[in-house]
N, C-alpha and C positions, 0 to 999 in steps of 0.2 A: 818719062820719069821726072819727078819733082826733086829739086835739090833738098838735101837733108835740112830739116827745119826743127828747131828745138820745140818739143811737144808742149812745153809749158806756155808757149806763146799763143797757142791756138785758143780762141775764145769759147772754151767748152761751156761756160756759163750761159752762152747764147744758143747752144746746140738745140735744134728743134727735134726733140725726142719723139713727139707725136707724129710729125711728118715722116720721120725715119721709120717708125713702126708701121705706120699706115702703108707706106710704099712697099715695105719688105714683108709684112706679116698679116695684112688684112685677109689674105687667102693663102693657105699653105701651098707652096709650090712642090712639084714632084721631088726636087732635091731635098727640101726640108723634111718631107715625110720619109724618104729613103734613108737619109742620114740619121734621123731620130730612131728609126727602126733598127739600124745597125748598132747604135749606142745602147738601145734597150736590150737587144740580144746579148751584147757583150756583158752588160751588167747583170742580166738575168742568169747568164751562164755561171756567174760567180757563186750563185746559191746563197747570197748574203742579204736577201731582202729583209728589211726591218731591223737591221743590227747596227746601224751607224748612228752616232749621236750628233755630229757636227758637219755642216756643209757651208761653204763660203763661196760666193760668186763675186767676181770683180766686174765692174762696168755693166751693171744690170740694165740700165737705160730703160726702165719700165717695161722690159720684155720678160715674159714668164715662161717661154717655151723651154729654155735650157734647164731651168729649175724643175719643170715638170718631168723632164726626161730622166732625172735622177731621184725623184721624189720617193718612190717605193723603197729605196735603200734606207731611208731614215726610220728610226724607231718611233714609237708613239710619243716619246718625250724628246725626240730629236729637234734640233734647231737649224734652220736654214737662214743664213745671213745674206741679205741683198746689200751690196755696197755700190757706191758711185762717187764721183769726184766733186760734185757741187751740190749745195742744198737743194737747188731746183730739181736736179735729177733724182736725188734721194727722195724728195717729197713726191715726185711723179711716180716713182716706183712704189712708194708706200701707198699711194692712192690706188694704183692698179692692183696691188696685192690685197688690200683691204676689200676692194670690190669683188675680186675673185674668191676670197675666203667666204664671202656671203653669197656666192653663186652667180655673181654678175661678171661673167668672164669676157664679154664682148668679143673682140677678135680672137681671143685665146681659146674660145670654146672649140673651134674647128681643129686647132692643134691638139687639144686634150683628147677630143674624140678620135683623131687619127691614131694617137698613141694607144688608146684603149682598144681600138679595133685590132691593132697588131698584137697586143698582149693584154689580156684581161686584168693582170695585176696592176696595170697602169690606169685603171678606171679612176676617174676623178683626181688624177695625179696633180694637176695644177691647183685645183681647189685645196687638196690636202696639204701640199707643201706651203701654200699661202697661209694656212692656219698654224704653221710652225715658224712663222717668219720673224726675224729681227732685222734691223736696218742699221747701216753704218755709213758715215761719210769718210771715205778714204781717198786721199789725194794720190791717185794712181801715179802721177808724174813723180811726186816726191817719195811716197811711201813704197811704191812698187819698184821703182827703178833705182832707188838709192838705199841699199840695205841698212846703212847706218841710222836711217830714220824710219825704218820699216815699222809699221804698226798693224799690218795685217796679221790676224790671229793664226795660230796653228790650227789645222783642221784635218778631219779625216777624209773629206771630199772637197776638192777644189774645182771650181767651174769657171770657164771663160767662154763667153758666147760672142764671137766676132769682136774681140777686144784687143788682145795683145798686138795683133798685126794691123789694127785699125786706129791706133792712137799715136803712131810715129811713122816717119818714113826713113828713119835711121836704123840700119840693120843691127848695129852694135847695141843700141838702146832696146831694140826688140829682143835680142839674145839675153840681155840683162834682165829684162822683164820676165822672160820665160823662166830663167833661173830662179828669180825671186818667187814667182808663182809656184814653181815646183818645190821650192824650199818651204813654202807655207804648209805643205803636207807633213803631218807627223809620220814617223817611220812605222809602218805596219808590219805584219808578219806574212809569210807565204800563205797561211790559211786565212788571214784576214788583212789584206793589204789596204793601204790608203789608196784613194782613187782620184785621178785627174780626168776630167771630161772637158774636151775643147771642141767647140765649133769655130770654124774660121773661113774667111774668104780666100779663095785660091787665086794667086796671080793678080792681086788688086793693085792698082796704081793710084788709089785715092778715090774719094767719093764726094759728091757735092750735096750741100744742104740747100734744098730748093727754096728755102725761105730767105736766105741771105746770099746765095750764090757762091759762098766761100768753099773752096776745095779743101777738104779735110784729108789728113795724111794716111798713108798705108805703106806697109812693106810687102812686096809681092812674094808670098811664101807658097810652097808646094808641099805635098805630103812628105817628101824626102827631107825637107827642112824641119818639119814637126818631129819626124822620127829621129833625126840627128840631134836636135835639141833635147829630146827625151832621153836618148842614150847618154848624152853628155851629163845630164842631171840624174842619172841612175834610175830612170823610170823605164819600166817594161811596157812596151806598146802591145796591147792585146787586140786592138782594132784600129785600123787606119784606112779610111775610104775618102774618095772625093768623086764628085759628079760634075762633069762639064756643064756649063750653063746652057740652058735651052733658050734660044733667041725669043721664043714665044712667051717665056716667063721672065725675061730680062726686065728688072724693075728700074733700070737706069734710062735716062733720056738718051735716045739714039744720037743726039747732037753733043752729048757729054763726052769730053775728051778722055775722061777717066774710064777705065775698063777693068774687067776681071775675067778670069778663066772659068771659074766655077765655085762650088762650095765644098767644104771638107769637114770631117769630124775625126776625132781620135779618142780612144780610151786608154789610159795609162795607169800602171800600178806602181806603188812604192812600198818596198818591203826589204830593201837591202841598202 
């Protein structure tokens, strides 16, 4: 374990987003596919495809798979906002999104195809959501963790892809971040709830940026932590799954002291 470290001191402006995505997403691993399928099933079962107007993702990091997994819920005029903490990360996300919107998906094509094979309603999901994109620089450290300066907009769909547990090693900060993320959801109704979708790393003790060797922080969370935080914030969990890591698909250097137990995902509803 690493000693608690103030998240604002990490040099996120230097984080190598391309190296991170290359190592983690150049080829969808079995856990990625299984968890995306679980999310898709939970969302499809709501019967609300094409009825939502706003979605907001924190910490996008030029990754498009989380957005693709919720894309069919947005209406034709819906807007999906990709946000991140630094101008470099926002611009990297903007470039990836603009390329995908024009059919140049690169590494994300395999992820899109896997979702479409599972459910035809998810055909071209990443391309489609990228055509509905807006972008925002939000200081996750300031705006997410300290509600007095919160600037994250209220949204019908809130998305977090390996973000909340992977930007701090302080469990209290993690819990505050979860609460603020949950509070960004507008209050829905039982027939049309607001939706939170979260992908996360299970049991992570941090991760290294291979370009600078710096160990970045993480809080080791497990499904029971996600479910407890959801209940604390009056969210109903309708899907919660995790997959132990497959050593043959482990993207981390075997000599890396950091480790993790697997990957998880959850779908949560807000209507009370």
